[in-house]
N, C-alpha and C positions, 0 to 999 in steps of 0.2 A: 308405291312406297317401298323402298328397298329394305329388306330385313335379312340379316345374316343368320347363320345357324344359332339357335338358342334365343332368338328374339322374335317377337311378333309385331305386326304393324301397330297394334295398340301400345305395346311396351316401348316401341320407338317413339311414338307420339308423346307418351308420358315423359320419357327421358328428355326429349327436346324441351318440354314445358318446364323442366327443372334447370335448364342450362343457361338462362339469360345472364346471370351475374358474371359468367366467364366468357361470354361471346361478344361483348362490346363495352367500350368505355364512354364513348360519346355517340349520340344519335340526334339527327335532325329530321323532323317529320311534320305532317299536318294531320289533324284529327277532327272528326265531327261525331256527335252523338245523335242517335235516332231514337225518338220517343214516340208516344202515341200522338203527340202534337206535331210531329214532323221531324225533319233533320235540322240540327243546329248549324249556325254558320261555322265554317271551318276555322280552326286555330292553327297557328304555326308555332312550333316548339323546338327548343334546343335543350338537350339534357347532357350534363357532364357528371358522371358518377363521382362521388356518392350523392351529392345533394344540390348541385348547381342546376338552375332551371330558368329559362327565359321563355315567355309566352307572348305572342302578338296576335292581333286580328289578321285576317287575310290581307288587309290593305296596309299593314305595318304599324298599327297603333299598339304601343306597349301596354300590356295588361299586368305582367308580373316579371320581376327580375331579381334573382338572388343567387349569390355564390354558395349559399349554405354555410358560410363561415362567419356570418356577421355577429353572432352572439357567442359569448364564452361557453365552453363546454366543460368547465371545471367540475360542475356538479355531476356531469355524466361520468366522469372518470373516478370520482370519489364515492359514487353511489354503491351501496352494498348489494344491489341486485345482480344476479348472475349475468343478465344480458349486457350489463355495462362492460364486462370483460371479454365479450366475444370479439373475435378478430374479423376484420373486413374481408369479404369474399375474395378480393383481388390478391390477398396475401396467403391464401391457402389453396390447395389443390383438391378438388372433389374426386370421387371414384367415378371413372368413365366406363361406359360399356363398349362393346365391340364396334359400334357405329360412330363412336366419338362424342356421344351426348352424355349427360350426367346421370349416372345410375343411382348415386346416393349423395345427397347434399350434406356437408358437415355443418356443425353448429357455427353460425357466423352472424354478424350484425347486418342482417338483410334489411332493405328498405329502399324505396324509390321516392323521388320528389313528386309532389302531387299538386295539381291546380284545379280548384273547384270540385270536381267529382272524384271521390276517393278511389274509384275504379281505375284511375290513372296508374296507381301502383300495381294493380293486378294485370293490366294490359302490358306494362313494361316487363313484368316478371310473373308469368301465369302459372306459377308453381301450385296455386290452389286447385288446379285441375288434375294434379298428379300426386301431391304430397312429397315430402323430402326423400322418400325411398319407396321401392316397390313393396306391395303387400306380400306377406309370407307365401300365400297361395293364391293363384289366379282362379278364384271362384266367383260365381255370380254375386254382384253387389258388394264385393269385398273392397273394390277401389272407390275412390272418392266420386268418380263419375264413370258411367258406362259409355263406351265409345263404339260408334257404328259408322258405316259408310266412309271409311278412311281412304285417303288417297293423296297423291301429289298433284299440285296445281300451280298455275302461275297467277300471281296477284300483283297488280301494279308493276308488272315487269320483273317480279322477283319470285324465286322458287319458294313455295310454301307447302306445309302439310295441313290438310283439312280433315275435320271429323265432325260427326254429330254427337254432341255430348248431352247426357242426361244425368242430373245429380242423384247420388245415393244419399242415404241418411248420414253418412260420414263426411259429406262435402262441407267444408268450412271456408267461407270467403276470407280473403286476406284482411279485408276490413269488415268487421261484423255488420251485418245488415245491408251490405252493398256487394252482392255477388256479381261476378263477371258474367255468369250465365243464368238463364231463367229457371223456373221450377219444372218446366217441361223440357223438350228437346231444343238445343241451340246449336246452330252451325258455327263452328269455331275454326279460325284460320290462323296458323302460327308461322311466322317467317323463319325459314331454315337458318339463315346466316346469323340472325340476332336472337332468335327464340322469343321475339316480341309477338304478342297476340295482336294481329293487325285487323281482325274483323270478327264480330260476333253478330249473329242474327237469330232471334227467337223464332222458332218454327211453329209454335202453337201456344195456347194459353192467352190470357188477357193482354200480354205484351208482345203478341205475335208481330214480327217485323221490326221490333226494336233491337238496338244494339249499338255498335260503333264501327267506324271506318277509319283506318289509319294508313297513311301513305308515307313510307320511309323515303327520305330525300338524300340522306348522307349518313355514313357510319364511320366512326373513329376518325372524324375530322379534328384538326387541332382547334381547340376553343380556349381562348385566353379569358382571364377574369373580367376584362373590360366588357365582354359580350354579356355578362350577367350582372353588370352594374347599371343602375338607372341612368347614369350619365358618366362619361369618361372622366378620369381625373384631370385636374388642371395641370397642363404641362408648360414648361418654359421653352420658348423658341430660342434655341441657342444660336441661331443665326444673327440675332440682334445683339447689340452691345449692351452688356449688363453693368450699369454704374455701381460703383462701390461707395457706400457711405462711410466717410472717415470722420470719426468724432474727435 
């Protein structure tokens, strides 16, 4: 893992974990979850930020499809809560470090589309492993997770950063009660180009061997609304003569 002056392998890994909102707009992938009962059947997914999601089984059966714009958001904009007025990450620029990853995340309306397991949001944006900004002092147990055995690897043909993560008392899952890593040590693999967490594997504890596997198939491909609709809209074939009714 390359680290320039003033940065450490651990700080580089954490800054990559903060970077997802600014490293891709659309992504196509397959994912499976591994539990004590074994590995789930893989799912195919298409995501277009901020909220469009399509999910299919491996043989193409549609499970979920939504553009994320089906319902009015009037109440969102008139709500008096502070979060209602936060700007989308794509409209603001974070503070980058010398290696080009995010040093500090600004206040923004973060969120990822989710299907079934709430950990979808965390694997697409694994900021819960790093926090929005570095801790003031690099002291033991000050960070959300402790990182060991860091290194660069190749996963599914793509460059990744990997580390063994152990949660500290300050670790807070993106979705309460659904942490991306276990209570003990977890091997975590993060894709360099997208900052998506592509793999987790619990190394000890009752969930040893559990985690997830994600294979990225395409990044920043053009995705139209029809991809996220249950059925394409009815179109008129303009090659045929269209009779006009004259009353």
